[in-house]
Backbone bond lengths (Angstrom), bond angles and torsions (degrees), N, CA, C in turn:
res aa  C-N    CA-C-N  psi(-1)  N-CA   C-N-CA  omega(-1)  CA-C   N-CA-C  phi
1 M - - - 1.483 - - 1.562 107.91 -
2 E 1.292 111.75 141.18 1.475 117.69 178.54 1.540 110.47 -87.86
3 K 1.302 114.82 146.24 1.453 119.05 173.79 1.502 110.25 -75.05
4 E 1.316 116.28 135.63 1.429 119.63 175.71 1.508 110.15 -76.18
5 K 1.351 117.52 137.14 1.436 121.13 175.88 1.497 108.34 -82.36
6 I 1.327 115.18 124.82 1.480 121.32 179.61 1.502 108.39 -93.67
7 A 1.317 117.58 133.24 1.446 121.28 176.84 1.540 105.79 -84.86
8 Y 1.372 114.50 115.68 1.456 120.18 177.82 1.511 109.01 -96.41
9 T 1.329 116.78 152.22 1.468 120.79 173.57 1.518 107.75 -80.25
10 K 1.316 116.57 163.45 1.452 118.14 -179.70 1.540 112.07 -62.09
11 Y 1.286 116.93 -26.04 1.461 121.16 179.15 1.536 111.33 -72.59
12 E 1.324 113.23 -40.57 1.474 118.82 177.00 1.506 111.34 -66.98
13 I 1.282 119.65 -38.90 1.438 124.38 176.25 1.499 111.12 -62.75
14 A 1.314 116.35 -45.64 1.459 120.40 177.67 1.524 111.26 -61.56
15 R 1.306 116.75 -42.13 1.487 120.75 179.03 1.522 111.51 -64.39
16 I 1.330 116.60 -44.61 1.463 120.55 -178.23 1.573 111.02 -64.57
17 I 1.336 115.03 -46.52 1.439 119.34 -177.35 1.546 109.34 -66.76
18 G 1.340 114.55 -40.86 1.494 117.62 178.75 1.507 112.98 -61.80
19 A 1.325 113.90 -43.48 1.498 119.08 -179.12 1.545 110.88 -64.00
20 R 1.348 114.04 -42.63 1.485 118.46 -179.73 1.525 109.78 -67.72
21 A 1.338 118.40 -40.99 1.438 122.57 179.65 1.536 111.18 -59.06
22 L 1.374 114.96 -40.89 1.448 119.64 176.70 1.499 111.49 -62.26
23 Q 1.328 116.86 -41.41 1.448 120.95 178.71 1.534 109.67 -62.18
24 I 1.330 115.29 -45.06 1.518 117.14 -176.85 1.532 109.53 -66.57
25 S 1.357 116.13 -36.89 1.489 118.35 179.60 1.534 110.51 -67.47
26 M 1.291 117.71 -19.26 1.505 121.53 179.05 1.533 110.24 -97.21
27 N 1.326 115.49 21.84 1.478 125.34 178.26 1.520 115.64 64.97
28 A 1.335 116.26 35.36 1.447 119.38 171.65 1.504 109.37 -71.28
29 P 1.342 118.62 150.19 1.442 119.30 179.31 1.518 110.98 -67.11
30 M 1.340 114.95 141.74 1.455 119.86 -179.43 1.542 109.10 -79.43
31 L 1.356 116.86 145.56 1.426 119.38 -175.73 1.539 111.99 -92.35
32 L 1.295 116.53 -7.40 1.485 122.64 176.79 1.547 109.38 -118.82
33 V 1.287 114.20 148.62 1.466 119.73 172.77 1.536 104.95 -90.80
34 I 1.324 115.39 111.11 1.443 120.31 -178.96 1.496 108.06 -113.04
35 P 1.352 118.23 129.28 1.423 121.48 -178.65 1.535 112.93 -62.99
36 K 1.326 117.15 150.13 1.440 122.36 -173.04 1.564 110.85 -60.70
37 D 1.341 116.56 -39.64 1.431 118.52 -176.87 1.581 110.78 -67.18
38 K 1.338 117.66 -33.18 1.485 122.17 175.98 1.544 109.37 -70.63
39 M 1.330 116.21 -35.74 1.455 119.41 178.90 1.519 110.18 -68.16
40 E 1.374 118.27 -37.15 1.456 119.92 175.95 1.511 112.20 -68.71
41 E 1.327 114.93 -35.04 1.477 120.41 177.00 1.568 111.70 -62.27
42 M 1.332 113.87 -35.75 1.499 119.84 178.30 1.513 110.48 -85.46
43 N 1.322 118.46 -0.73 1.461 121.71 -176.29 1.542 114.71 58.96
44 Y 1.296 115.46 32.45 1.454 122.88 -178.74 1.551 113.57 51.76
45 D 1.344 114.83 30.47 1.455 121.89 -176.29 1.547 110.20 -73.82
46 P 1.360 117.75 118.64 1.492 120.47 -178.29 1.521 113.93 -60.11
47 I 1.325 116.04 -33.35 1.480 118.62 179.05 1.515 111.48 -67.07
48 K 1.277 118.24 -41.08 1.467 121.04 -179.92 1.530 109.30 -70.41
49 I 1.298 117.84 -35.87 1.450 120.52 177.94 1.556 108.45 -68.06
50 A 1.297 117.67 -41.88 1.461 121.06 176.87 1.514 112.78 -62.12
51 E 1.354 115.39 -39.65 1.491 120.07 176.82 1.540 110.16 -60.42
52 L 1.368 114.60 -44.04 1.450 118.38 178.81 1.544 112.97 -61.16
53 E 1.304 115.20 -41.32 1.443 119.83 177.87 1.490 111.64 -65.45
54 F 1.321 116.38 -40.04 1.456 123.44 178.98 1.539 110.48 -62.41
55 K 1.278 116.86 -50.41 1.471 124.30 -179.21 1.507 112.79 -61.38
56 S 1.367 114.10 -32.15 1.470 117.68 -178.92 1.544 111.31 -83.18
57 G 1.340 116.25 -12.46 1.495 120.17 176.27 1.489 114.05 80.56
58 V 1.309 121.66 23.34 1.444 122.73 -177.07 1.574 111.74 -98.01
59 L 1.269 118.96 -3.43 1.462 120.49 -175.13 1.543 108.69 -75.04
60 P 1.296 117.15 130.08 1.467 122.06 177.16 1.523 112.32 -87.28
61 I 1.300 117.49 35.12 1.472 120.46 -177.88 1.541 107.06 -104.03
62 T 1.323 115.61 134.07 1.463 120.21 179.91 1.512 109.42 -116.41
63 I 1.293 115.52 162.26 1.453 123.46 178.68 1.521 107.82 -115.43
64 K 1.349 117.03 129.42 1.459 119.56 171.16 1.505 108.70 -102.47
65 R 1.291 115.34 120.00 1.441 120.25 178.30 1.505 108.13 -103.55
66 P 1.352 118.40 127.21 1.431 120.56 177.60 1.491 111.24 -69.28
67 L 1.335 117.66 137.25 1.443 120.94 176.60 1.521 110.32 -82.84
68 P 1.325 117.66 147.28 1.441 119.40 -179.08 1.522 110.15 -63.49
69 K 1.297 116.84 146.50 1.478 120.13 178.72 1.484 110.07 -72.31
70 K 1.328 113.51 139.90 1.510 119.03 -179.71 1.507 108.53 -78.99
71 E 1.311 116.63 129.27 1.453 118.43 173.96 1.554 107.43 -92.83
72 E 1.301 112.54 125.11 1.459 115.97 178.22 1.513 110.81 -72.53
73 E 1.287 113.25 123.87 1.465 116.86 177.37 1.494 110.65 -78.02
74 E 1.325 115.45 125.01 1.437 117.65 -177.64 1.544 107.42 -79.77
75 E 1.268 111.93 127.46 1.481 117.44 178.38 1.508 108.56 -77.88
76 E 1.303 113.95 134.64 1.467 118.96 -174.90 1.541 109.36 -95.52
77 E 1.301 116.26 13.91 1.449 119.69 179.37 1.547 107.66 -75.56
78 E 1.302 115.16 142.21 1.444 117.94 178.24 1.536 108.74 -81.20
79 V 1.265 114.95 133.59 1.471 119.36 179.80 1.543 106.09 -93.84
80 E 1.260 115.62 126.91 1.473 121.50 -179.33 1.509 111.34 -92.85
81 I 1.293 116.02 131.80 1.450 122.38 179.87 1.504 108.54 -112.38
82 I 1.307 117.27 126.10 1.453 121.90 -179.54 1.527 108.06 -102.36
83 R 1.332 113.82 126.71 1.509 117.10 176.84 1.521 107.30 -68.55
84 E 1.319 111.57 136.40 1.477 117.08 178.38 1.550 106.48 -99.34
85 E 1.323 113.79 95.71 1.455 118.11 178.43 1.531 105.90 -128.08
86 T 1.294 113.96 151.45 1.463 117.20 176.03 1.512 109.88 -72.70
87 A 1.330 117.64 131.81 1.441 118.71 -176.55 1.509 108.80 -84.74
88 I 1.331 116.59 134.20 1.437 121.38 177.61 1.544 106.47 -96.38
89 P 1.295 117.65 132.48 1.446 119.74 -175.74 1.538 110.08 -57.46
90 G 1.333 115.86 137.30 1.443 121.48 -179.51 1.515 112.39 85.70
91 E 1.322 119.79 -5.05 1.432 121.87 -179.51 1.543 109.63 -103.01
92 K 1.286 116.34 150.35 1.471 121.49 179.54 1.518 109.39 -62.80
93 K 1.289 117.82 149.97 1.443 120.93 173.16 1.521 109.18 -75.38
94 P 1.322 117.43 143.77 1.498 119.41 179.25 1.499 109.83 -57.82
95 E 1.322 112.19 141.55 1.475 118.36 179.39 1.550 110.64 -78.06
96 K 1.323 115.21 151.32 1.462 120.21 178.40 1.529 107.56 -74.63
97 E 1.308 116.02 141.29 1.438 120.71 176.17 1.512 109.96 -120.21
98 T 1.305 115.12 139.77 1.459 116.40 177.23 1.530 109.02 -77.38
99 E 1.301 116.01 165.95 1.441 120.12 -178.56 1.502 111.68 -63.02
100 E 1.352 117.31 -34.93 1.474 119.90 178.56 1.523 111.41 -65.43
101 E 1.325 117.52 -37.85 1.464 121.05 178.96 1.537 110.64 -65.51
102 M 1.357 114.49 -39.50 1.459 120.59 178.95 1.538 109.34 -62.77
103 L 1.338 117.47 -43.25 1.456 121.14 -179.13 1.519 110.25 -64.35
104 E 1.370 114.82 -41.37 1.463 118.06 179.74 1.544 112.21 -60.78
105 T 1.308 115.45 -42.77 1.483 119.16 -179.52 1.531 109.72 -66.31
106 E 1.358 118.01 -38.11 1.440 120.16 177.14 1.499 112.03 -64.73
107 E 1.354 116.78 -38.18 1.449 120.43 179.03 1.551 110.57 -65.52
108 E 1.348 113.72 -41.31 1.471 117.71 -179.69 1.537 111.61 -65.62
109 E 1.352 117.67 -34.94 1.435 122.00 176.53 1.521 109.80 -66.46
110 E 1.320 117.31 -41.19 1.477 120.77 -179.64 1.524 110.19 -63.85
111 E 1.350 116.62 -42.29 1.481 121.81 179.86 1.533 108.34 -60.65
112 Q 1.348 116.22 -45.20 1.466 119.49 -178.80 1.568 110.84 -60.74
113 K 1.372 113.19 -41.43 1.482 115.79 179.06 1.514 112.13 -64.16
114 E 1.334 116.25 -38.66 1.473 120.81 178.87 1.507 109.68 -64.68
115 E 1.346 119.80 -44.16 1.441 122.18 178.49 1.473 112.49 -62.00
116 E 1.364 117.43 -39.17 1.461 121.80 178.69 1.486 111.20 -66.14
117 S 1.348 117.52 -40.23 1.490 122.10 -179.97 1.528 109.58 -67.23
118 I 1.339 116.86 -35.03 1.463 118.89 177.63 1.550 111.69 -68.84
119 E 1.335 114.54 -41.17 1.452 118.52 178.59 1.505 111.87 -65.25
120 E 1.342 117.97 -38.79 1.447 123.09 176.33 1.513 113.04 -63.53
121 A 1.339 116.12 -35.77 1.459 121.81 179.59 1.486 113.17 -68.36
122 E 1.330 116.41 -29.93 1.465 121.46 -179.31 1.461 109.31 -77.46
């Protein structure tokens, strides 16, 4: 199997070469066999050695790219809530209420409670 070539951004390349150059400058073993005359030509520069290693594809350094966060799409479907009441024979079944209607009735009940507490305080 062939290795897939990954397209790196210029920032990723700079980070990889910089990290490898630091390792080489701290006497890490080189991953390529470079002839002495070529090393003298490069003046034993760790950045140039790291560039050579990068271009040859022997660096065992990988890049983790964060994936974008998924935005949950809010469904605009109305959720129907059925009241769970025991049915009395001969009585109509309770009607289905949408979630919005349920919220409106809850808000009205809260307003009534607030008005009652204000009246009691007076």
